[in-house]
Steps between C-alpha positions, in 0.01 A plus 500: 500500500130564436453592866789746488354655184161547665659657807697741283188584300303565820775727631505693173124545499512615862749772410297610200186534712656766725603819323806696604390793715628793707216550745656771713820701552512673837791737559603686815777763482653626826685829451785583740663831590802436276278458194545123491189282461418150622266331252287198595301358209264202506409314179191275498532303177422180312783372280459243221827536312863597542754431774548845653336839557684818406447876530708735280618819668655745254650848516529530881689831465674586826295242691602140554319182601672294771429228758255310282322210674203274423270307736222245460305363796745689730790302356783718369659406169875457463648797313751458215763766443441473125178350367526223240179465296617190309448259791211258536190570707632269773836678511329840534248392765514710819772721348505865395747751365567804285588457132726780374413633157630779276622806686319540831201293393419196713238227541367382835466123462388200703421137437140386479565156647176367351209600284169588662396756759766701686519800732852645485622790717788715374707724722762743370649844564500789253794713605461874435141480381419844644742754354561868567378764255517879530137553594414167667611141551337221308509227237328354195534120508337226293392232747310275255591431136279474197489201259490224762479140379145514643319819605455554878140510618559734794782706648546731796794696634530667840764752612583517871692773682798361696682831544392552866415857396184687405206302371417536132186696416333670206220756521437510124681369189754785508537577873641305791842360583462225240357487148463184294384375162461151353532388139441199279201316648131563558440565868496749783741661745463657840662592830356415841668501842827598332499193272502537120324224308444423132268218387382369164127494428514279190723212382818606320513521125811391310620863496417570866776578749532700820731784591480740793614864488529637855626838623581574868563833670859572592593378848297180500794303356875523501580357153854376438501590130363784286272440205596627155325816387193621686202312636275727293674374184452140618133574561455670162636195320275266700192716430542483120202307364340463843163604641684725745654693214160547340360638820789740560564625147239693307215448743221755438279513811243733340458271200486196726226670704288559188544141389408375846183710498394354163576149618298545819210626290518209258548221754132477612382510137745232392425288806125501433565426133723203579248356747210533253708349219598209721140432602381520139762262361471265798126466444549473122754218532286317756167531316629430149748232609779679311719494809822357354782677319512410134873573489556208740224250420425587138137574589292687757246228580606159632196286581619142451597234757821303536564214743874498430734658756647816341857631515635170641310570822722797594302733736728799440461473121120474533491794742714708264301421185161573658627823657651625174226381268179567697365855467308460826823466697597853599699432818749213490588549867144404600543173307826404672323317792364254241852404390627473858204277591566280198856425604401432861238252375760337275739456795224352718403252227862395445574460872734798538252649747301319767159628610458533879198620694545835673483448876395863557203517264263227394456466124840652420811314387875558516758371254824321591792487258634146457879472496622362168847498352407545135209724410420560135329825405318562175634853460678785680170651618404184685841482668478867599163458673608173667812655649304798628234280663764274657679803643168629636437165669816532709709231666207273584407491128134548596325778310236619744224756463622846393871400488520540122303824532752633755792392278347682203461817704875492573588415138242709316735611224581139416137385501379791288751405230356147474206586270732663247747211533225243446362674192848546352634151574175328401501683166824321410295179488187614312642758258663238269160327462252563220177695565307172471714339770453802726123476453509154661572669836175699480311196371633304797370770737163482321503123548556525876250784541227324300571141604146440627357615165713280275337199337666158539686597813769255608689492828873552441755285681593630844857581388365708213247664729783612729648695208155637418460629857840673504419686178149577628661660807728706272184633332321566830223243447622201706211518750237508225662219301532275807135545602367445147708188456399359839132527403564284194767260628506498884700175525772631268528817706531301821781302340659828382494634858666187638769469234570875517578481875187692605313199654140596413291755311437712810875547546541558126254789500663641814840486331374663180331779695799558730741508207290760320447719807859471626649578159274803461594622849867448420485720189285761677753515784782572255294772331420655837867511600594650162245779548624563854861512381423753228303718743785487753756591233285796395473618862875462550576707191251767604611520864877482460557619147734203461496230240294466190531283196821358357587613147520210255703717264827680563761380745805547280846591623499293818759259631489126564248263345522384142307278265384143545552253778324197642557132435762373259 
């Protein structure tokens, strides 16, 4: 009985350690000559509760959703004629269906089968999506709801032309054979090679959604039904409260020109003022020692030492507190490599990663992920970085030089959200603490920094020193701490290297250096790709006149969509 209790407890803790998450929703909509649309939507999610996933679709108007199917790992689910939500998880596994609600409202539903990570692919048809209006053919459809059980981190939607007719093009926002607008999420839109694409630039808020309003010239489609009223009326309703409406209604170009001239005149003055202010305060905080925020620590100067491990040894919490509370930290993104290095060092010490010499370059190491059935993570940030690194390593599970850097370049938007995630999630741990307890984190950093100066120095146990080194890495001082400690206690450091799976001190220093350099290169690669993406988007808007930003406001009067959805 005791053994069963422990197993149940371990399972519960494992579920608690991984937060529910919608990492990505990728949607492709193929539009056919008749106005029908084939929708393929992929959900990359982590589920920790519930037995099924559901998507409400309300007010479809003259459109209708049919031929709903779900796949996972290329295996098609069995489809029920009428979905029954009252069944168990086992009874719903590998099954999908449509639940009929009031009027024409429906819910697209499928069984989760198990909790954990899933990638589900939905396929369905929207009949009569494109409808005929007097002046054009088009639609306004809500493809993603608001108020999900957990907010999506990223979403994209692509529209493809399957009419076998003229390619779609747009020379400027109001000219071309297609015009389009997006509502409800922060992001951008564009058209290239006849393909229309919308993509989020920031994670969804609770109120975020996505709807597309698209207008096509007559002759591109042969719609089977006519829309009610005019497309202009549909557009006017959608524009209410949107950025598009603000730009179209009441725009005074002469006044805007005067404002722009003043702004351009003030920018250099303000820029110089900001730089000088930053330099002054930076020097003031550094010279006087008043570098910490009183609102967080209760005082500006923290000069004491503490040997005790702060914040239960959580690197994300320490990273968050020192980023939020230290006036000298102006760029959290530059500090992210410290946190990434800390978790890599933790995994090496615990045996999740094995250190292997790089056959291509002497003095460099590679890291191999060890296959384990049950891996316990301290928080969601650690799990996020681990999964990314494992994906970067590929099928051989060996993370070689520049592989994580290349992965980050391809996933720049994900990586550049990590600093904000770390600060936000770590704050949940340190904010309930008193200012005195928060000060222990700074006192601990002082202790590691000044270890060679402290009277009555004692060598900690190797197990405790492993925790010290992980937190030192999170603060960016692991190299310094290791060298100072080796001078005082060389035998203890040799034992640390052996028990931490790094064999000797030479390998330990190589690992610490490689982790720091590789993590910095990984973040720099993501920043480089982000800059390239923004420059390319600007060129595309300038050259084609297509695209632009998506309006977070507006979007009323459309069809489909609804509120809520997710696990239940």
